[in-house]
MILUMLO-765437 format. One record per residue (C-alpha): residue number from 1; residue in one letter; z, y, x. Coordinates in steps of 0.02 Angstrom, whole numbers. Layout:
BEGIN
(NUM,'a',(Z,Y,X))
...
***
This chain:
BEGIN
(1,'m',(2030,14065,-3700))
(2,'k',(2059,13909,-3801))
(3,'n',(1884,13880,-3837))
(4,'f',(1848,13893,-3653))
(5,'m',(1989,13769,-3625))
(6,'a',(1932,13646,-3767))
(7,'w',(1750,13645,-3683))
(8,'i',(1804,13602,-3513))
(9,'e',(1918,13456,-3585))
(10,'k',(1760,13403,-3687))
(11,'f',(1630,13414,-3540))
(12,'i',(1716,13445,-3372))
(13,'l',(1872,13339,-3371))
(14,'p',(1788,13168,-3404))
(15,'v',(1659,13186,-3278))
(16,'a',(1808,13250,-3148))
(17,'t',(1902,13096,-3204))
(18,'k',(1777,12969,-3169))
(19,'i',(1729,13059,-3002))
(20,'g',(1892,13045,-2955))
(21,'t',(1923,12851,-2993))
(22,'e',(1743,12805,-2927))
(23,'k',(1781,12684,-2801))
(24,'h',(1641,12715,-2681))
(25,'l',(1693,12899,-2688))
(26,'i',(1872,12856,-2646))
(27,'a',(1834,12741,-2512))
(28,'l',(1719,12895,-2438))
(29,'r',(1858,13019,-2467))
(30,'d',(1979,12893,-2379))
(31,'a',(1857,12863,-2237))
(32,'f',(1876,13041,-2191))
(33,'i',(2061,13050,-2209))
(34,'t',(2076,12891,-2094))
(35,'t',(1986,12988,-1957))
(36,'l',(2120,13113,-1958))
(37,'p',(2221,13050,-1806))
(38,'a',(2065,13053,-1692))
(39,'t',(2020,13239,-1770))
(40,'m',(2203,13315,-1743))
(41,'a',(2200,13235,-1572))
(42,'g',(2027,13328,-1520))
(43,'s',(2068,13483,-1615))
(44,'i',(2236,13511,-1521))
(45,'a',(2117,13470,-1354))
(46,'v',(2004,13597,-1402))
(47,'l',(2151,13712,-1442))
(48,'l',(2234,13697,-1291))
(49,'n',(2081,13719,-1181))
(50,'a',(2056,13874,-1262))
(51,'f',(2223,13930,-1196))
(52,'l',(2222,13861,-1019))
(53,'r',(2023,13895,-1002))
(54,'d',(1932,14002,-1106))
(55,'f',(2049,14148,-1132))
(56,'p',(2106,14151,-961))
(57,'s',(1935,14163,-885))
(58,'d',(1893,14307,-1002))
(59,'f',(2043,14389,-931))
(60,'g',(1976,14347,-747))
(61,'w',(2131,14242,-719))
(62,'i',(2027,14113,-610))
(63,'r',(2187,14037,-507))
(64,'f',(2259,13995,-672))
(65,'v',(2119,13911,-738))
(66,'e',(2104,13816,-574))
(67,'l',(2289,13765,-557))
(68,'m',(2247,13694,-761))
(69,'e',(2099,13600,-698))
(70,'p',(2192,13439,-729))
(71,'i',(2253,13461,-896))
(72,'i',(2081,13549,-951))
(73,'t',(1994,13398,-889))
(74,'i',(2118,13271,-983))
(75,'n',(2089,13388,-1130))
(76,'g',(1888,13348,-1111))
(77,'y',(1929,13151,-1092))
(78,'v',(2030,13167,-1277))
(79,'w',(1891,13274,-1338))
(80,'a',(1760,13158,-1278))
(81,'g',(1825,13015,-1358))
(82,'t',(1875,13095,-1533))
(83,'t',(1767,13239,-1605))
(84,'a',(1634,13205,-1490))
(85,'v',(1604,13046,-1571))
(86,'m',(1670,13075,-1743))
(87,'a',(1526,12985,-1817))
(88,'v',(1549,12833,-1721))
(89,'i',(1738,12837,-1793))
(90,'f',(1690,12867,-1965))
(91,'a',(1558,12741,-1975))
(92,'t',(1711,12614,-1925))
(93,'t',(1835,12690,-2057))
(94,'l',(1702,12688,-2184))
(95,'g',(1673,12516,-2173))
(96,'y',(1856,12471,-2167))
(97,'n',(1876,12590,-2331))
(98,'l',(1731,12524,-2431))
(99,'a',(1787,12339,-2392))
(100,'k',(1945,12344,-2429))
(101,'a',(1899,12437,-2598))
(102,'y',(1785,12270,-2640))
(103,'d',(1947,12169,-2589))
(104,'v',(1851,12087,-2452))
(105,'d',(1904,12062,-2253))
(106,'p',(1921,12265,-2210))
(107,'l',(1903,12226,-2015))
(108,'a',(1726,12140,-2037))
(109,'g',(1688,12281,-2151))
(110,'a',(1714,12410,-2015))
(111,'i',(1631,12307,-1889))
(112,'v',(1460,12290,-1998))
(113,'s',(1469,12474,-2027))
(114,'l',(1494,12523,-1858))
(115,'a',(1353,12410,-1795))
(116,'a',(1235,12467,-1927))
(117,'f',(1267,12655,-1867))
(118,'l',(1247,12611,-1699))
(119,'m',(1073,12523,-1732))
(120,'g',(1008,12678,-1787))
(121,'l',(1028,12786,-1636))
(122,'t',(887,12832,-1521))
(123,'q',(905,12732,-1365))
(124,'t',(792,12845,-1246))
(125,'a',(844,13000,-1160))
(126,'t',(716,13134,-1110))
(127,'s',(764,13223,-928))
(128,'t',(665,13384,-873))
(129,'l',(670,13449,-709))
(130,'e',(600,13631,-645))
(131,'l',(573,13619,-464))
(132,'s',(551,13785,-350))
(133,'e',(385,13709,-260))
(134,'a',(229,13629,-326))
(135,'l',(240,13447,-289))
(136,'p',(87,13361,-186))
(137,'q',(-48,13285,-288))
(138,'d',(1,13108,-232))
(139,'t',(175,13134,-289))
(140,'i',(111,13190,-454))
(141,'n',(6,13040,-460))
(142,'l',(149,12914,-432))
(143,'i',(279,13014,-574))
(144,'v',(127,12986,-711))
(145,'e',(91,12815,-659))
(146,'a',(278,12775,-685))
(147,'g',(274,12859,-856))
(148,'g',(323,13028,-816))
(149,'t',(236,13203,-847))
(150,'v',(202,13336,-730))
(151,'i',(156,13511,-789))
(152,'d',(93,13636,-663))
(153,'g',(156,13532,-532))
(154,'t',(337,13597,-545))
(155,'q',(413,13533,-720))
(156,'v',(441,13342,-708))
(157,'t',(493,13248,-866))
(158,'a',(539,13084,-877))
(159,'n',(587,12969,-1010))
(160,'a',(722,12826,-987))
(161,'w',(782,12681,-1112))
(162,'g',(969,12634,-1130))
(163,'y',(1041,12808,-1153))
(164,'f',(1109,12849,-1332))
(165,'n',(1110,13019,-1373))
(166,'f',(1280,13082,-1357))
(167,'g',(1264,13263,-1404))
(168,'a',(1138,13238,-1566))
(169,'h',(1185,13079,-1646))
(170,'m',(1380,13042,-1601))
(171,'g',(1456,13197,-1674))
(172,'g',(1446,13286,-1828))
(173,'a',(1272,13274,-1826))
(174,'g',(1274,13077,-1862))
(175,'l',(1394,13080,-1995))
(176,'f',(1266,13084,-2134))
(177,'t',(1177,12937,-2056))
(178,'a',(1362,12844,-2039))
(179,'i',(1375,12875,-2240))
(180,'f',(1206,12809,-2271))
(181,'f',(1207,12654,-2168))
(182,'g',(1383,12619,-2186))
(183,'l',(1361,12610,-2368))
(184,'i',(1214,12498,-2371))
(185,'s',(1277,12390,-2237))
(186,'t',(1455,12365,-2312))
(187,'l',(1393,12347,-2485))
(188,'i',(1280,12219,-2439))
(189,'y',(1423,12123,-2341))
(190,'a',(1558,12146,-2476))
(191,'k',(1430,12090,-2620))
(192,'l',(1397,11922,-2523))
(193,'m',(1556,11884,-2481))
(194,'l',(1598,11915,-2671))
(195,'k',(1466,11798,-2724))
(196,'k',(1543,11664,-2593))
(197,'i',(1373,11667,-2484))
(198,'t',(1476,11612,-2335))
(199,'i',(1522,11477,-2216))
(200,'k',(1670,11370,-2283))
(201,'m',(1766,11306,-2145))
(202,'p',(1905,11166,-2164))
(203,'a',(2069,11207,-2247))
(204,'a',(2146,11141,-2060))
(205,'v',(2068,11292,-1974))
(206,'p',(2167,11445,-1940))
(207,'p',(2147,11575,-2058))
(208,'a',(2093,11704,-1939))
(209,'v',(1954,11572,-1879))
(210,'a',(1895,11555,-2064))
(211,'k',(1880,11721,-2099))
(212,'a',(1777,11762,-1954))
(213,'f',(1658,11618,-1997))
(214,'a',(1668,11674,-2177))
(215,'a',(1606,11841,-2125))
(216,'i',(1444,11792,-2028))
(217,'i',(1309,11755,-2159))
(218,'p',(1353,11921,-2254))
(219,'a',(1362,12025,-2086))
(220,'l',(1204,11945,-2018))
(221,'v',(1108,11974,-2176))
(222,'a',(1182,12160,-2186))
(223,'l',(1121,12218,-1992))
(224,'y',(958,12127,-2027))
(225,'v',(925,12238,-2178))
(226,'i',(971,12389,-2063))
(227,'g',(856,12332,-1925))
(228,'i',(722,12319,-2061))
(229,'i',(755,12486,-2110))
(230,'n',(751,12568,-1944))
(231,'y',(596,12476,-1895))
(232,'g',(499,12494,-2051))
(233,'f',(550,12692,-2060))
(234,'y',(483,12717,-1876))
(235,'q',(326,12627,-1909))
(236,'v',(277,12722,-2045))
(237,'t',(359,12897,-1992))
(238,'g',(348,12892,-1810))
(239,'q',(529,12969,-1824))
(240,'a',(711,12885,-1821))
(241,'v',(800,12877,-1975))
(242,'i',(941,12970,-1888))
(243,'d',(827,13114,-1842))
(244,'w',(734,13122,-2007))
(245,'i',(912,13121,-2116))
(246,'s',(990,13250,-2004))
(247,'e',(834,13359,-2016))
(248,'t',(786,13348,-2209))
(249,'i',(945,13316,-2285))
(250,'q',(1110,13360,-2176))
(251,'t',(1041,13529,-2114))
(252,'p',(976,13600,-2261))
(253,'l',(1132,13533,-2351))
(254,'l',(1241,13626,-2217))
(255,'h',(1135,13785,-2237))
(256,'l',(1158,13794,-2418))
(257,'s',(1346,13758,-2404))
(258,'q',(1351,13926,-2310))
(259,'g',(1305,14037,-2447))
(260,'f',(1433,14146,-2539))
(261,'g',(1393,14063,-2709))
(262,'a',(1421,13882,-2638))
(263,'v',(1591,13936,-2575))
(264,'l',(1636,14024,-2735))
(265,'i',(1582,13870,-2840))
(266,'i',(1678,13757,-2729))
(267,'v',(1852,13864,-2752))
(268,'f',(1823,13887,-2943))
(269,'l',(1794,13689,-2957))
(270,'v',(1947,13646,-2849))
(271,'h',(2070,13760,-2955))
(272,'t',(2004,13715,-3123))
(273,'l',(2035,13542,-3090))
(274,'w',(2195,13582,-3022))
(275,'f',(2242,13676,-3187))
(276,'f',(2213,13526,-3288))
(277,'g',(2334,13413,-3176))
(278,'l',(2199,13342,-3074))
(279,'h',(2183,13349,-2880))
(280,'g',(2059,13458,-2866))
(281,'t',(2038,13434,-2661))
(282,'n',(2049,13251,-2676))
(283,'i',(1917,13248,-2806))
(284,'l',(1796,13370,-2714))
(285,'a',(1837,13295,-2555))
(286,'p',(1667,13198,-2528))
(287,'v',(1591,13379,-2532))
(288,'l',(1735,13465,-2437))
(289,'l',(1734,13318,-2285))
(290,'s',(1552,13260,-2286))
(291,'i',(1461,13436,-2288))
(292,'y',(1604,13557,-2245))
(293,'g',(1687,13428,-2124))
(294,'t',(1526,13415,-2043))
(295,'a',(1518,13591,-2000))
(296,'m',(1694,13585,-1943))
(297,'n',(1667,13465,-1815))
(298,'d',(1491,13551,-1765))
(299,'n',(1597,13701,-1730))
(300,'m',(1741,13614,-1618))
(301,'n',(1610,13535,-1517))
(302,'a',(1527,13684,-1505))
(303,'y',(1675,13782,-1457))
(304,'q',(1733,13653,-1324))
(305,'l',(1566,13659,-1232))
(306,'g',(1561,13852,-1235))
(307,'e',(1398,13853,-1350))
(308,'a',(1354,13966,-1490))
(309,'i',(1453,13930,-1644))
(310,'p',(1330,13852,-1779))
(311,'w',(1417,13875,-1934))
(312,'n',(1520,14030,-2007))
(313,'w',(1605,13916,-2142))
(314,'t',(1695,13744,-2137))
(315,'a',(1810,13643,-2209))
(316,'a',(1963,13724,-2128))
(317,'s',(1906,13893,-2173))
(318,'f',(1960,13850,-2362))
(319,'d',(2139,13794,-2297))
(320,'v',(2170,13939,-2177))
(321,'f',(2099,14085,-2275))
(322,'v',(2054,14049,-2454))
(323,'w',(2221,13966,-2498))
(324,'p',(2366,13998,-2395))
(325,'g',(2525,13936,-2478))
(326,'g',(2439,13793,-2559))
(327,'a',(2294,13792,-2691))
(328,'g',(2300,13948,-2811))
(329,'v',(2390,14044,-2665))
(330,'t',(2537,14002,-2746))
(331,'l',(2652,14061,-2623))
(332,'m',(2625,14230,-2673))
(333,'l',(2667,14177,-2858))
(334,'i',(2837,14115,-2785))
(335,'v',(2861,14289,-2698))
(336,'a',(2816,14370,-2867))
(337,'l',(2934,14265,-2966))
(338,'l',(3070,14298,-2849))
(339,'l',(3042,14489,-2855))
(340,'f',(2990,14504,-3048))
(341,'s',(3039,14368,-3144))
(342,'r',(3192,14387,-3264))
(343,'r',(3172,14212,-3321))
(344,'a',(3304,14089,-3251))
(345,'d',(3207,13940,-3260))
(346,'s',(3069,14021,-3160))
(347,'k',(3186,14104,-3039))
(348,'t',(3272,13920,-2999))
(349,'v',(3088,13852,-2980))
(350,'a',(3032,13974,-2858))
(351,'k',(3209,13944,-2742))
(352,'l',(3159,13775,-2732))
(353,'a',(2980,13791,-2716))
(354,'l',(2997,13932,-2580))
(355,'a',(3017,13810,-2423))
(356,'p',(2879,13695,-2469))
(357,'g',(2761,13828,-2515))
(358,'v',(2781,13913,-2329))
(359,'f',(2707,13747,-2276))
(360,'n',(2559,13751,-2410))
(361,'i',(2658,13620,-2524))
(362,'n',(2640,13671,-2692))
(363,'e',(2669,13536,-2810))
(364,'p',(2849,13594,-2859))
(365,'v',(2788,13739,-2936))
(366,'m',(2642,13682,-2997))
(367,'f',(2713,13547,-3096))
(368,'g',(2893,13619,-3114))
(369,'l',(2847,13797,-3189))
(370,'p',(2732,13728,-3218))
(371,'i',(2546,13805,-3202))
(372,'v',(2461,13659,-3259))
(373,'l',(2404,13690,-3429))
(374,'n',(2491,13864,-3433))
(375,'p',(2368,13968,-3510))
(376,'l',(2442,14129,-3447))
(377,'y',(2440,14060,-3260))
(378,'m',(2246,14003,-3273))
(379,'i',(2172,14169,-3243))
(380,'p',(2267,14232,-3088))
(381,'y',(2277,14044,-3023))
(382,'i',(2078,14038,-3014))
(383,'l',(2049,14229,-2980))
(384,'a',(2185,14236,-2816))
(385,'p',(2084,14112,-2715))
(386,'m',(1918,14171,-2771))
(387,'a',(1957,14350,-2722))
(388,'t',(2030,14283,-2550))
(389,'a',(1877,14190,-2540))
(390,'t',(1767,14337,-2550))
(391,'l',(1865,14434,-2427))
(392,'s',(1857,14302,-2295))
(393,'y',(1684,14253,-2314))
(394,'a',(1633,14447,-2298))
(395,'a',(1746,14451,-2146))
(396,'t',(1681,14318,-2060))
(397,'l',(1497,14372,-2087))
(398,'l',(1528,14533,-2035))
(399,'g',(1609,14475,-1866))
(400,'l',(1767,14540,-1918))
(401,'v',(1852,14374,-1889))
(402,'n',(1788,14226,-1782))
(403,'p',(1739,14075,-1876))
(404,'v',(1842,13931,-1885))
(405,'v',(1820,13824,-1715))
(406,'v',(1976,13711,-1725))
(407,'n',(2044,13591,-1858))
(408,'v',(2225,13627,-1881))
(409,'i',(2335,13526,-1988))
(410,'w',(2360,13592,-2164))
(411,'v',(2527,13599,-2165))
(412,'m',(2533,13730,-2030))
(413,'p',(2614,13898,-2104))
(414,'a',(2499,14032,-2165))
(415,'g',(2450,14172,-2015))
(416,'i',(2487,14042,-1889))
(417,'s',(2346,13917,-1959))
(418,'g',(2227,14047,-1956))
(419,'f',(2254,14121,-1773))
(420,'l',(2249,13935,-1711))
(421,'a',(2116,13895,-1821))
(422,'t',(2002,14026,-1744))
(423,'g',(2040,13988,-1559))
(424,'g',(2170,14128,-1559))
(425,'d',(2079,14261,-1645))
(426,'w',(2234,14395,-1686))
(427,'r',(2125,14480,-1818))
(428,'a',(2141,14292,-1917))
(429,'v',(2339,14341,-1941))
(430,'i',(2284,14520,-2012))
(431,'l',(2166,14436,-2118))
(432,'t',(2283,14321,-2177))
(433,'l',(2402,14454,-2226))
(434,'m',(2275,14551,-2327))
(435,'n',(2233,14394,-2425))
(436,'l',(2416,14353,-2464))
(437,'i',(2438,14534,-2518))
(438,'v',(2291,14534,-2633))
(439,'a',(2341,14369,-2717))
(440,'f',(2516,14447,-2745))
(441,'l',(2443,14588,-2831))
(442,'i',(2343,14458,-2943))
(443,'w',(2505,14359,-2977))
(444,'a',(2632,14499,-2993))
(445,'p',(2565,14573,-3177))
(446,'f',(2548,14390,-3236))
(447,'v',(2738,14365,-3193))
(448,'m',(2812,14505,-3277))
(449,'a',(2696,14480,-3422))
(450,'a',(2793,14309,-3421))
(451,'n',(2950,14380,-3461))
(452,'k',(2903,14430,-3640))
(453,'v',(2857,14234,-3662))
(454,'t',(2973,14097,-3723))
(455,'p',(3007,13978,-3594))
(456,'i',(2913,13819,-3607))
(457,'n',(3002,13652,-3678))
(458,'h',(2981,13500,-3533))
(459,'d',(3053,13384,-3659))
***
């Protein structure tokens, strides 16, 4: 154990510390966190429609659904302005947080990043109509002359300019492109601002006006660089950058993230970092939020539209199933301490940590017991969530529990969170209870073993 801990301290912790303090990754993490108000609003809208539209429809309560139609429509508006356009919102928050990290005007950074993302969207829409009867030849000729396509006289396809692809680009599918263009454009803007390549206004000019003029040249250069990238890429490949990123980078990464090995690696790294006092979920937030967060957004949008759920595992799957009660499933450690510990110091910490633990806040037990750098508790702290991840992953893939389709707030108590996150699947409550029991069985022997250990001196 000592050799293992020494190896981690020598090779893993320095890398993790650098990642945790790298300003670009911090900006990326904060950008996702900043979208939380919109994410939660969209999640609540999707969840309400599940109870007001989807479940009643399954039971044949059509009259109830008709009565709820105004609320259902309002929820649809909220969804359309939040999770449905999450890539647009994220592009804005990324520019803001990255510009803030470079100590330049963050509002201008947000505008530059948003504009850069919108520039990369395809601007044509294709519509296909299936006709019940074949069109006469003269009508077909008119459609073809106008740029349309007619197949067998019954299938008419036409392209129109001036339409963003709402479904394919503005939701989760556009997040990676928002990261790509947001980082490039905001970095160019920030670097030019720092080099003072700006329009300087007289001192008498109001500060707001001076800031706006100062951002003109950096923003102009940044956006023209993005424009050149979009133009050049399309000329070479015949494909928009956003479609290429989605097909060759984002989708393969999402498929890779769905593997059991990928899930276990994430769980192991999060808890190993936490054990050494580093905020594992924050350090790995760029992975958890960009990849698994994209899967979460795709699932919410598919659920709202009544489509097949594309992904089995999302960012919220970790929260509601893998570590209910806090990282390491420490809620069950608290229960085990209250039942089996004969140490006054441990029982006192457990009593104080119980209420926060119910709401997934486990810092009191992490640093008060402590778990951090406590060799006795390292094994159950890592093993318990890996066991719950295994059970939850298997249950989801086997169809025993619905995939997570709603992003619930992380302080939602265990059981309730799983029920809501799966769109009201009662089996999620049973899975959560099973996970808690398994975690308790893992924690209990180590709590009893701790009775024979001399209390740790905190001085």
